[in-house]
C-alpha positions as a printed NumPy array, in Angstrom:
array([[ 76.621, 118.335,  43.603],
       [ 76.116, 122.081,  43.076],
       [ 74.646, 123.943,  46.244],
       [ 71.37 , 124.102,  44.59 ],
       [ 70.887, 120.679,  43.839],
       [ 69.84 , 117.991,  46.428],
       [ 70.929, 114.447,  46.364],
       [ 68.735, 112.155,  44.658],
       [ 67.864, 109.059,  46.747],
       [ 68.192, 105.478,  45.219],
       [ 64.885, 103.715,  44.657],
       [ 66.763, 100.473,  45.559],
       [ 69.015,  99.425,  48.793],
       [ 71.064,  96.365,  48.017],
       [ 72.196,  94.457,  51.094],
       [ 75.113,  92.508,  50.884],
       [ 75.934,  90.918,  54.113],
       [ 79.328,  89.568,  54.494],
       [ 81.379,  87.597,  57.541],
       [ 85.244,  86.889,  56.818],
       [ 84.681,  85.269,  53.432],
       [ 86.458,  86.986,  50.355],
       [ 86.425,  84.43 ,  47.551],
       [ 83.097,  85.298,  46.012],
       [ 82.295,  88.938,  47.021],
       [ 83.808,  90.394,  43.922],
       [ 81.943,  88.673,  41.683],
       [ 78.708,  89.538,  43.661],
       [ 79.06 ,  93.368,  43.98 ],
       [ 80.296,  92.962,  39.923],
       [ 76.768,  91.586,  39.223],
       [ 75.297,  94.05 ,  40.916],
       [ 77.012,  96.987,  39.329],
       [ 76.024,  95.463,  36.22 ],
       [ 72.407,  95.918,  36.659],
       [ 70.432,  97.172,  34.036],
       [ 68.497,  98.876,  36.447],
       [ 70.548, 101.752,  37.475],
       [ 69.34 , 103.755,  40.418],
       [ 70.633, 102.   ,  43.263],
       [ 73.156, 101.962,  46.223],
       [ 74.983,  98.941,  47.594],
       [ 75.625,  98.861,  51.241],
       [ 78.173,  95.888,  52.021],
       [ 78.151,  95.372,  55.455],
       [ 80.751,  93.332,  56.918],
       [ 80.365,  91.307,  60.714],
       [ 83.893,  91.011,  60.383],
       [ 85.82 ,  93.971,  60.115],
       [ 88.231,  92.659,  57.6  ],
       [ 90.089,  94.978,  55.918],
       [ 90.519,  92.677,  52.73 ],
       [ 86.717,  92.927,  52.441],
       [ 86.825,  97.123,  52.548],
       [ 89.708,  96.857,  50.011],
       [ 87.691,  94.549,  47.662],
       [ 84.75 ,  97.31 ,  47.828],
       [ 87.044, 100.222,  47.347],
       [ 88.711,  98.93 ,  44.407],
       [ 85.608,  99.335,  42.181],
       [ 86.032, 102.644,  42.685],
       [ 82.139, 102.88 ,  42.382],
       [ 80.105, 105.935,  44.41 ],
       [ 77.283, 103.271,  44.432],
       [ 79.108, 100.943,  47.201],
       [ 79.378, 101.641,  50.605],
       [ 81.404, 100.048,  53.157],
       [ 80.108,  99.573,  56.494],
       [ 81.451,  97.421,  59.645],
       [ 80.674,  96.159,  63.117],
       [ 83.142,  96.873,  65.47 ],
       [ 82.249,  93.279,  66.965],
       [ 80.545,  90.782,  65.279],
       [ 76.652,  91.025,  66.324],
       [ 75.722,  87.899,  63.948],
       [ 74.055,  88.049,  60.475],
       [ 70.319,  88.779,  61.509],
       [ 71.615,  92.135,  63.231],
       [ 74.231,  92.788,  61.281],
       [ 71.714,  92.97 ,  58.579],
       [ 69.18 ,  94.952,  60.587],
       [ 72.077,  97.583,  60.928],
       [ 72.492,  97.936,  57.333],
       [ 69.063,  98.468,  56.515],
       [ 68.596, 101.42 ,  59.006],
       [ 71.21 , 103.343,  57.244],
       [ 69.786, 102.56 ,  53.849],
       [ 67.695, 105.576,  51.795],
       [ 65.749, 103.591,  49.089],
       [ 62.19 , 102.694,  49.307],
       [ 63.051,  99.029,  48.332],
       [ 65.387,  96.336,  49.864],
       [ 67.173,  93.785,  48.058],
       [ 69.631,  91.503,  49.766],
       [ 72.066,  89.795,  48.817],
       [ 74.649,  86.98 ,  49.973],
       [ 78.427,  87.538,  49.588],
       [ 78.869,  83.948,  47.602],
       [ 75.908,  84.857,  45.586],
       [ 74.814,  86.308,  42.044],
       [ 72.077,  88.024,  39.922],
       [ 71.504,  87.999,  36.447],
       [ 71.94 ,  91.671,  34.791],
       [ 68.24 ,  92.456,  34.721],
       [ 67.274,  90.768,  38.324],
       [ 66.655,  94.819,  39.606],
       [ 64.785,  95.39 ,  36.287],
       [ 62.506,  92.765,  36.512],
       [ 61.316,  92.649,  40.123],
       [ 61.344,  96.622,  40.819],
       [ 59.039,  97.11 ,  37.798],
       [ 56.161,  95.478,  39.41 ],
       [ 56.614,  97.059,  42.867],
       [ 56.306, 100.651,  40.903],
       [ 53.64 ,  99.785,  38.583],
       [ 51.236,  99.106,  41.723],
       [ 52.511, 100.927,  45.236],
       [ 50.233,  98.028,  46.91 ],
       [ 52.33 ,  95.284,  46.475],
       [ 54.759,  94.43 ,  48.993],
       [ 57.31 ,  92.055,  47.221],
       [ 58.481,  90.98 ,  44.05 ],
       [ 60.246,  87.444,  43.96 ],
       [ 61.588,  85.219,  41.217],
       [ 63.5  ,  81.824,  41.314],
       [ 67.269,  80.596,  41.052],
       [ 69.825,  78.513,  39.939],
       [ 71.831,  76.256,  41.871],
       [ 75.549,  76.754,  41.038],
       [ 78.407,  74.984,  42.606],
       [ 81.788,  76.474,  44.081],
       [ 83.167,  76.965,  40.588],
       [ 80.13 ,  78.918,  39.201],
       [ 78.931,  75.464,  37.297],
       [ 75.091,  75.347,  37.243],
       [ 73.479,  72.207,  39.411],
       [ 70.637,  71.635,  36.651],
       [ 69.3  ,  68.476,  38.792],
       [ 69.707,  70.186,  42.092],
       [ 68.125,  73.416,  40.215],
       [ 65.069,  71.705,  39.03 ],
       [ 64.682,  69.973,  42.327],
       [ 65.127,  72.827,  44.757],
       [ 62.236,  74.705,  42.682],
       [ 59.816,  72.2  ,  42.962],
       [ 60.504,  71.347,  46.668],
       [ 59.568,  75.187,  47.49 ],
       [ 56.604,  74.549,  45.092],
       [ 58.039,  77.641,  43.486],
       [ 57.119,  75.488,  40.127],
       [ 53.387,  75.335,  40.594],
       [ 53.418,  79.744,  40.973],
       [ 51.777,  81.256,  37.655],
       [ 53.719,  84.483,  37.106],
       [ 51.62 ,  87.534,  38.164],
       [ 50.463,  89.073,  40.918],
       [ 49.496,  86.727,  44.103],
       [ 46.611,  88.054,  46.984],
       [ 46.261,  85.337,  49.344],
       [ 50.272,  83.757,  49.776],
       [ 50.31 ,  83.645,  53.838],
       [ 50.257,  80.129,  53.205],
       [ 52.768,  79.831,  50.375],
       [ 55.272,  82.219,  52.568],
       [ 54.983,  80.291,  56.556],
       [ 54.362,  76.518,  55.662],
       [ 55.591,  76.192,  51.811],
       [ 58.501,  78.976,  52.445],
       [ 58.267,  79.617,  48.824],
       [ 60.196,  83.294,  48.793],
       [ 63.967,  82.859,  48.296],
       [ 64.487,  86.61 ,  49.982],
       [ 68.055,  86.49 ,  50.194],
       [ 68.977,  86.088,  46.542],
       [ 65.918,  86.365,  44.316],
       [ 63.421,  88.843,  45.876],
       [ 63.221,  92.809,  46.317],
       [ 60.587,  94.49 ,  48.972],
       [ 59.013,  97.729,  50.723],
       [ 61.384,  98.973,  53.187],
       [ 58.519, 100.234,  55.367],
       [ 56.08 ,  97.098,  55.284],
       [ 58.72 ,  95.734,  58.089],
       [ 58.956,  96.844,  62.002],
       [ 62.482,  96.453,  61.772],
       [ 62.465,  96.332,  65.466],
       [ 60.831,  92.643,  64.874],
       [ 64.497,  91.411,  63.227],
       [ 66.438,  90.049,  65.897],
       [ 69.746,  87.963,  67.278],
       [ 67.294,  85.08 ,  67.496],
       [ 65.901,  84.83 ,  64.277],
       [ 70.121,  84.567,  62.764],
       [ 70.361,  82.698,  59.63 ],
       [ 66.846,  82.344,  59.187],
       [ 66.204,  86.049,  58.529],
       [ 65.128,  85.669,  55.229],
       [ 62.143,  83.208,  56.448],
       [ 61.373,  85.398,  59.263],
       [ 60.803,  88.873,  56.991],
       [ 59.151,  86.827,  54.431],
       [ 56.589,  85.897,  57.036],
       [ 56.745,  89.215,  58.055],
       [ 55.721,  90.657,  54.804],
       [ 53.038,  88.008,  54.443],
       [ 51.613,  89.091,  57.353],
       [ 51.104,  92.715,  55.935],
       [ 47.755,  91.149,  53.631],
       [ 49.392,  93.004,  50.926],
       [ 50.218,  91.389,  47.604],
       [ 53.484,  89.963,  46.227],
       [ 54.021,  89.014,  42.245],
       [ 56.103,  86.309,  41.263],
       [ 58.316,  86.529,  38.295],
       [ 58.716,  82.85 ,  36.521],
       [ 62.063,  83.295,  35.796],
       [ 65.581,  82.3  ,  37.848],
       [ 66.922,  85.378,  38.061],
       [ 69.761,  84.608,  40.467],
       [ 72.217,  82.439,  41.752],
       [ 72.405,  80.711,  44.896],
       [ 75.89 ,  79.352,  45.087],
       [ 76.688,  75.629,  47.717],
       [ 80.148,  75.073,  48.616],
       [ 81.999,  73.859,  51.884],
       [ 82.124,  77.155,  53.417],
       [ 78.419,  78.174,  53.394],
       [ 76.935,  78.371,  56.705],
       [ 73.924,  75.846,  56.012],
       [ 76.876,  73.358,  56.171],
       [ 77.68 ,  74.084,  59.695],
       [ 76.692,  71.274,  62.028],
       [ 76.209,  72.606,  65.751],
       [ 74.327,  71.285,  68.507],
       [ 72.188,  74.313,  68.826],
       [ 71.269,  75.035,  65.024],
       [ 67.89 ,  75.046,  64.407],
       [ 66.862,  76.71 ,  67.386],
       [ 65.952,  79.754,  65.454],
       [ 63.332,  77.721,  63.729],
       [ 62.017,  77.199,  67.002],
       [ 61.952,  80.708,  67.995],
       [ 60.419,  82.106,  64.543],
       [ 57.162,  79.195,  64.813],
       [ 57.033,  80.47 ,  68.478],
       [ 56.687,  84.166,  67.854],
       [ 54.328,  83.707,  64.842],
       [ 52.212,  81.798,  67.113],
       [ 52.639,  83.993,  69.975],
       [ 52.025,  87.402,  68.247],
       [ 48.911,  85.485,  66.254],
       [ 49.684,  87.08 ,  63.042],
       [ 48.249,  83.866,  61.14 ],
       [ 45.431,  83.014,  62.596],
       [ 44.07 ,  80.86 ,  60.316],
       [ 47.083,  78.831,  60.168],
       [ 46.85 ,  77.778,  63.737],
       [ 47.256,  74.447,  63.647],
       [ 50.052,  73.907,  60.908],
       [ 51.866,  76.291,  62.529],
       [ 51.47 ,  74.111,  66.008],
       [ 52.971,  71.167,  63.639],
       [ 55.428,  73.336,  62.103],
       [ 56.891,  74.14 ,  65.993],
       [ 56.686,  70.795,  66.943],
       [ 58.495,  69.754,  63.899],
       [ 61.05 ,  72.347,  65.101],
       [ 61.536,  71.398,  68.268],
       [ 61.916,  67.858,  66.815],
       [ 64.969,  68.814,  64.675],
       [ 66.206,  71.025,  67.688],
       [ 66.274,  67.718,  69.92 ],
       [ 68.144,  65.387,  67.378],
       [ 70.72 ,  68.193,  66.68 ],
       [ 71.18 ,  67.934,  70.592],
       [ 71.331,  64.208,  70.344],
       [ 73.837,  63.948,  67.508],
       [ 76.088,  66.241,  69.72 ],
       [ 75.648,  63.668,  72.687],
       [ 73.589,  66.349,  74.579],
       [ 71.304,  64.297,  75.872],
       [ 69.356,  66.336,  78.612],
       [ 69.398,  69.402,  75.928],
       [ 67.848,  66.412,  73.302],
       [ 65.45 ,  65.17 ,  76.085],
       [ 63.876,  68.705,  76.766],
       [ 63.563,  69.313,  73.316],
       [ 61.616,  66.31 ,  71.979],
       [ 59.372,  66.553,  75.256],
       [ 58.437,  70.108,  74.145],
       [ 57.981,  68.746,  70.828],
       [ 55.532,  65.811,  72.078],
       [ 53.609,  68.543,  74.674],
       [ 53.069,  71.036,  71.594],
       [ 51.545,  68.421,  69.29 ],
       [ 51.882,  64.675,  70.63 ],
       [ 53.824,  61.997,  67.844],
       [ 54.968,  58.992,  67.869],
       [ 58.891,  60.39 ,  66.643],
       [ 58.891,  62.643,  69.749],
       [ 58.594,  59.661,  71.782],
       [ 61.302,  57.7  ,  69.877],
       [ 63.331,  60.716,  70.142],
       [ 63.202,  60.799,  73.78 ],
       [ 63.564,  57.037,  74.249],
       [ 66.872,  57.327,  72.241],
       [ 68.25 ,  59.899,  75.25 ],
       [ 67.923,  57.191,  77.457],
       [ 69.418,  54.453,  75.621],
       [ 73.723,  53.348,  75.836],
       [ 75.12 ,  55.324,  73.224],
       [ 76.509,  52.225,  71.183],
       [ 72.568,  51.199,  70.848],
       [ 71.944,  54.667,  70.021],
       [ 74.231,  55.105,  67.21 ],
       [ 72.797,  52.073,  65.741],
       [ 69.065,  53.315,  65.764],
       [ 70.321,  56.693,  64.495],
       [ 72.691,  54.863,  61.798],
       [ 69.749,  52.483,  60.747],
       [ 67.556,  55.295,  60.208],
       [ 69.75 ,  56.989,  57.909],
       [ 70.205,  54.345,  55.738],
       [ 66.357,  54.245,  55.595],
       [ 66.32 ,  57.535,  54.617],
       [ 69.09 ,  57.15 ,  51.888],
       [ 67.455,  53.971,  50.824],
       [ 63.848,  56.353,  50.441],
       [ 65.833,  58.868,  48.335],
       [ 67.544,  56.577,  46.071],
       [ 64.077,  54.883,  45.411],
       [ 62.398,  58.021,  44.706],
       [ 65.404,  59.262,  42.586],
       [ 65.1  ,  56.284,  40.426],
       [ 61.398,  56.096,  40.081],
       [ 61.604,  59.838,  38.758],
       [ 64.303,  58.886,  36.009],
       [ 62.   ,  56.1  ,  35.252],
       [ 59.435,  58.263,  34.495],
       [ 61.569,  60.377,  32.595],
       [ 62.337,  57.918,  30.168],
       [ 58.581,  56.724,  29.461]])
């Protein structure tokens, strides 16, 4: 760059979050640098300060790729926020180190945002892939249906608060591009942890600006043994309690007050179950009680009763419940397969 030139800011800042894992990162970065849309920067934000991760970034020898690391771990949400504060693009795309993009991902999602600056978000659908990269067709179809993206029409969506907040329709962390200045980044706090993508989707929806949906699978979400969602812990689920509690407290969606209360109740119940699973009965009891006080339900009462029962009886009750869930899941799957053959 000559002295008479000024550095041109990229249109999109791609933030790749990573913690220790290295086996998928090279593939994720390869998918970014091979994009047909060329005006982007990549910030790989490493919460483990791992020299091997820096080495992978340096091996690409691409000026668009920037490596940053935290001196000590801060958690996934604050790791993301620290990187976004350093970004220069007007649009943000988030990519986890174990996921992958199609080569036209950015081109297809940036275009609707540039066409109409009022739009705050563009998103698409995604595939489910296995550890070796093979597509799991059944789980892909089921995932699309579960989050109701199979019912969405391609194009602009003006009323999407319910879709984002209650249906969780936006796969922000692997299939979305959004406007950076549409979010107050002070609101991205450590309490949201791994649910940062859901929290950001809610904040974007609260702007009351339209979103745009591309009815295509533009990326791949990898399922494997080291993924965060497969980790079990007693406090897992507290982030959703925090998020629903904050949404109610901030009154961002006054028209969704009742369903938000129900979602908050269910999140409290899930936390109670997690503590119950790890035999932390007093904490589980508190969550079941809070769930009941928020919105009375028979399952919260059942959870409370379980915390007072001997462990042997508790184990039998929990096992029976799991067996019922498996039977219902098998019955539903058998019914779908039977219908598909007609």
